[in-house]
C-alpha positions, 0 to 999 in steps of 0.5 A: 496476548494474541498480535493485533497488528498485521501488515498494514494495521488491523483487519477482518471480516466484519462482525466476525473477526473484527468487531465494533466492540474490538475496534473501540478497544484498539482506539481506546488503547491507542489513547491511552498509549499515546496520550490525550489530544487531537486525532485525526479520523477518516474512513473508506466507502465500505458498508462498515467504515462508517459505523467503525469510523464513529466507533473510533471517534467515540473511543477517542473522545471518551478517553479525553482526547478530540476527534477531528472526523475527516469524512470519507477520503482516501488513505493518503488524504487521512495521513496527510491530515493527521500530519497537517492538522497536527494530530498525535495520531490518525486513523484511517478506517479502511481494509484497503485492497482486502475483499468487500467482506473485510473491516480495518483500521490503519493507524498513523503517527503526528508524522503520517506514517503507519505506526512502526513495530515498536508503537503497535507493541506498545498499544497491543501490551495495553490492550493485554491489559483488561481494565477499564481506562476512563478519562474523567471528561469527554473530548469535543467531536469536530467535522474537519472536511476541509482536509479533501481540499487542502490535500488536493491543493497542497499536492497540484502546488508540488508539480508544474502544470503540464505544458503537453497534456496526456490523456489519462484513464483512472480506474477508481475501483470504487473507492474514495481515490475516485473523489481525488485522482481525476481531480488532481490530474485535471489541475495538473492541466491533463485531461483525465477519464474517470472509470469506476469513480462512484463509491460503493461498497459493494465493489461492482466493477471488480474486486478492489486488489488491482491485480492483472486478473481483476483489472482485465476488463479495464484493461481491454476498456483501455484502447477504446478510451484512446489514452495516452496510459492509465492508472488503477487504484485499490480500494484506499488509493494507497496503490498505484498500477499502470496500463499501457495504451494498447491495454497491457497491465504494467509491471509494477516495477515500471512503475517504480523505476519511472517514480525513481526517474521522475524524482531525479534523486542524486545520492542517498538510500532507496528502501525496497521491500524485500518482494520488490523486483530486481529491476528497481534495485538495478535502476536505483543502483544505476542512479548511484543510490544505495539500496536497503531492503525492508519487510513488506508494509514497512518501507516507511519506517526504514526510510524514516530510521535510514534517512532514505529518499524514496521508498517502493514496494509492488505497486506502492510509492513513498516520497519522503518529500511529500509524507511518509505515507504510501500515496498512489494519487502522488505517485500518479502526478508524479509519473504523469509529470515525467511523461507528459515530458517525454511521452516515450519514456512509457515504452523505453522502460517497458523494452528495458526490463527483463525482469518476469515477476509473479505473485500466487496467492494460496488459501493455506497456512504455512509453518514457516520453520517446516518450509524452510526445512523443505525449500532446503531439500526441493532447492538442494540442487539449485544454486542458492546463494543467499537465504534471507528470514527477513520477511519469511523466506527468500532464496537468491539463486546464482543467476539473481533469480529468486523466490519468496513466501510469506504469510500474508499480514492482511489476510488469511493467506500465503503468498509466493513471489518469483522473478526469473530472466525469462517465462520458463524459468519463472515457471519452474521457480513457482512450481517449486515453490508451490510443492514446497508450500503445499507439503508444509501447510498447516491445514 
């Protein structure tokens, strides 16, 4: 049986590798596996998303369950609505940071957490049985456009109003984050400057993934806006990236360090994805927290099972006190509240973080078994002290630098990550890693 779920939900190129028929069948089998009841359905601004959301709602209804239509909303709002409206599960029709031609569906459980692997496998088994699953009755579709306002009200209530307001630019990536993040920051007392806040399926200003390259034009704009700093989302606002007032894209590790300090945790566990910077692990340990590693895209599941207090992967924060979902909007409120009390903290943390980090995306497939063998040859002269296979292949060296390769779970790509103390060492690692991938690719 083919595997349906990737790192975060089910994605493909609309009408090529993901069709309405496939999405209908997915939703049908989710209800078959989880049971009859209430299901939340929301969508992002992609051209295909409203159509696919109604496809999902039709399948839910045909299975005798009640779809609540949350409408156009960021993914964190849909997760919140799934929990707050007491749904059995929720569907966010979004391809998140993927290019415009992609469509996708993320599925949340009753807690608003993306489905753990065991639930995904249960649904895949149900999809493997090619039979009709009639219910004998239809469920009522009910519009519920109050979820977005309820999310804003609940989130703003968590934080004090700023006594020292900040001026913050927010690049909303032409996604539904533009409906929420500037509003939240404004209600917290800050002056939000929205950029790319009009929802558009064409993503006219930039691609939806907030990489340094994609944010280059926005970063150039930031100093001219006269802001204290800036935030940038991806297409569905589960991610958050910072830009400093000089127009430099801030390393993801700095955002995570700031979030850790803002949460003021006293003991407990933090969950970090395998590709998260050493800088975040070092900060957690400095604060007396125990670090647990997880696969990329699954930090929330480990957070729940371990009873953790915080989870992070690059550009994503999970605050279990708010919810078991990745939430770039909450992260913006959390970090801006901290920085309004301590304006110089961003520059100080930037000075403290000395690790150099890089990610490279490659349009090649990789046989991971072949890669592991090639890596042993290519890095045989290096001092490898640990070889991890939790998520792809990660080699850790004696100076704590590391390199990691894994197949993307959201696009047909191979991702390479590397980190070292200085730029020269980082570049050497990346070049060795690229050589390793090129000699192991499946195309």
